[in-house]
C-alpha positions in Angstrom: 0.0 -0.4 0.0 1.0 3.5 -0.5 1.4 6.4 2.3 -1.7 7.9 1.1 -3.6 4.8 1.0 -2.2 4.0 4.9 -2.6 7.6 6.3 -6.2 7.2 4.6 -7.0 3.7 6.4 -5.9 5.5 9.8 -8.2 8.0 9.7 -10.8 6.4 12.9 -9.0 3.2 13.8 -11.0 0.9 15.9 -9.4 -1.4 18.6 -11.8 -4.1 19.3 -11.0 -6.1 22.1 -13.6 -8.6 23.5 -12.0 -7.5 27.2 -13.6 -4.4 27.0 -16.7 -6.1 25.8 -17.7 -9.5 25.7 -16.7 -11.2 22.2 -20.1 -11.2 21.2 -20.8 -7.4 22.4 -17.7 -6.1 20.8 -19.0 -8.0 17.4 -21.9 -6.2 17.8 -20.5 -2.8 18.6 -18.0 -3.3 15.6 -20.8 -3.5 13.1 -22.1 -0.5 14.7 -19.2 1.4 14.4 -18.1 0.2 11.0 -21.5 1.9 9.7 -20.6 4.9 11.4 -17.4 5.0 9.3 -14.7 3.4 11.0 -11.5 3.0 8.8 -9.6 0.4 10.3 -10.4 -2.6 12.9 -7.5 -4.0 14.8 -8.2 -7.5 17.3 -6.8 -7.0 20.3 -7.3 -10.5 22.4 -4.6 -10.7 24.5 -6.5 -13.4 27.4 -8.1 -15.8 24.5 -6.6 -19.0 23.6 -5.2 -19.2 20.5 -8.3 -21.4 19.3 -10.7 -18.6 20.4 -8.7 -15.9 18.5 -8.9 -17.5 15.9 -12.4 -18.0 16.3 -13.3 -14.2 17.2 -10.9 -13.2 14.2 -12.7 -15.4 11.6 -16.1 -13.4 13.0 -14.7 -10.2 13.2 -13.2 -10.7 9.8 -16.6 -11.6 8.1 -17.7 -8.0 9.4 -14.7 -5.9 8.0 -15.0 -7.6 4.8 -18.6 -6.7 4.1 -17.4 -3.0 4.8 -14.5 -3.1 2.5 -12.1 -2.2 5.8 -9.0 -3.6 6.5 -9.0 -5.8 9.7 -5.1 -6.4 11.7 -4.5 -8.7 14.8 -2.2 -7.3 18.0 1.0 -8.9 18.3 0.2 -12.3 16.3 1.5 -12.3 12.5 0.8 -16.1 12.8 -2.8 -15.6 13.7 -3.2 -12.6 11.2 -1.6 -14.4 8.2 -3.7 -18.0 9.3 -7.6 -16.0 9.4 -6.6 -13.9 6.3 -6.1 -11.0 8.0 -5.0 -7.7 6.3 -1.9 -7.1 8.5 -0.6 -6.9 12.2 0.1 -4.6 14.9 3.4 -5.0 16.4 4.8 -4.2 20.3 8.2 -3.7 21.1 8.6 -7.1 22.8 6.6 -9.2 19.7 8.5 -10.0 16.1 10.0 -6.9 14.8 8.5 -4.9 11.5 11.4 -6.1 9.5 11.0 -9.7 10.3 7.5 -9.7 9.9 7.9 -8.5 6.6 9.7 -11.5 5.5 7.1 -13.6 6.2 4.3 -11.2 5.1 5.1 -9.4 1.9 3.3 -5.9 1.2 0.5 -5.3 0.7 0.7 -7.0 4.2 0.0 -3.7 6.9 2.4 -3.9 9.4 1.8 -1.5 12.3 4.1 -0.8 15.2 4.3 1.1 18.8 7.8 2.0 19.7 8.8 3.0 23.1 10.5 6.2 22.3 11.3 8.2 19.0 15.1 6.1 18.5 13.2 2.9 17.8 14.9 2.5 14.9 12.7 -0.7 14.4 9.5 1.5 12.8 11.1 2.5 9.5 10.1 -0.8 8.3 6.7 -0.4 9.4 3.9 1.1 7.4 2.6 3.1 10.5 3.2 4.3 14.1 1.3 3.8 16.7 2.3 6.3 19.4 0.6 7.4 22.5 -0.8 7.7 24.9 -1.4 10.9 23.8 -3.6 11.7 26.8 -4.5 9.5 30.1 -6.1 6.6 29.5 -7.4 3.9 32.0 -7.9 1.3 28.5 -4.6 -0.1 28.4 -2.9 -0.9 31.7 1.3 -0.7 30.4 0.1 2.5 28.4 2.8 4.2 30.6 2.4 8.2 31.2 0.4 10.9 29.1 2.8 12.4 26.0 0.8 15.5 26.0 -0.2 17.5 22.3 3.6 18.9 22.2 5.3 15.5 23.1 3.0 13.8 20.3 3.9 16.5 17.9 7.3 16.1 18.0 7.4 12.2 17.6 5.1 12.3 14.4 7.3 15.3 13.3 10.5 12.5 13.2 8.6 9.5 12.4 9.3 8.1 9.0 5.7 6.8 8.3 2.1 8.1 9.1 1.0 8.0 12.6 -1.9 7.1 14.2 -2.5 8.8 18.2 -3.9 6.8 20.6 -4.5 6.9 24.1 -7.6 8.6 26.0 -8.6 10.3 22.1 -12.3 11.1 21.9 -14.5 13.0 19.7 -14.1 15.8 21.5 -9.8 16.0 21.5 -9.4 14.0 18.3 -9.5 17.5 16.3 -6.4 18.5 17.9 -4.9 15.2 17.6 -4.7 15.2 14.0 -4.0 19.1 14.1 -0.7 17.7 15.8 0.3 15.5 12.7 -1.6 12.5 13.4 -3.0 10.9 10.1 -5.8 9.8 12.7 -6.8 8.8 16.3 -7.3 4.8 17.3 -9.6 4.7 20.5 -11.4 1.6 22.6 -13.7 3.0 25.5 -14.6 5.6 22.7 -16.7 3.8 20.7 -17.2 0.8 22.6 -17.7 2.3 25.5 -20.6 4.6 24.1 -24.3 3.1 24.3 -24.2 4.0 20.2 -21.3 2.4 18.4 -22.2 4.0 15.2 -22.6 7.5 16.4 -19.4 7.7 18.5 -17.6 6.8 15.1 -20.0 9.3 13.1 -18.8 12.0 15.4 -15.4 10.8 15.5 -15.0 11.2 11.6 -16.2 14.3 11.6 -13.7 15.6 14.1 -11.1 14.4 12.3 -12.2 15.0 8.9 
């Protein structure tokens, strides 16, 4: 994929996590969010068994395919390839982006969350997830909030498009994009809303 394609995919990025809602609920919430304009979905399910993760991933892939929206899998290149997903999102303790690329060439998407701006591994990724921009309770190990100025600096030093994550909602998403992000990644701003479709629409309006 080209950089322009990736940047467009990052506009409203939903992290679908059954730890936040159970598997059936997260599927239904994702379906509604897709009707509201979500542009990329990540399956993050760290506490499922491999077989349960694959089963949920296949159900989620059916949904994203119907809306022609890519699905990436958190951490697990093997699971992403097994279910036919569009990509993977890696962290500093996972397979490196360059090694992932050896077994999954483009157009397979490789996203990466670096620890800091000195992490050279991100040069082999298609995009970086940088945060937490603001304080968040959706990810226990997210670390200290960067704030907009530090986030802007990280974006400016990135060799690839950046999606901002951490404490983002429709009230502050516009500021994150103005700081240089291609888009915003959210969990609770959509999954925690009683109307995921409208929550996604509000985020699209804020980002666009």
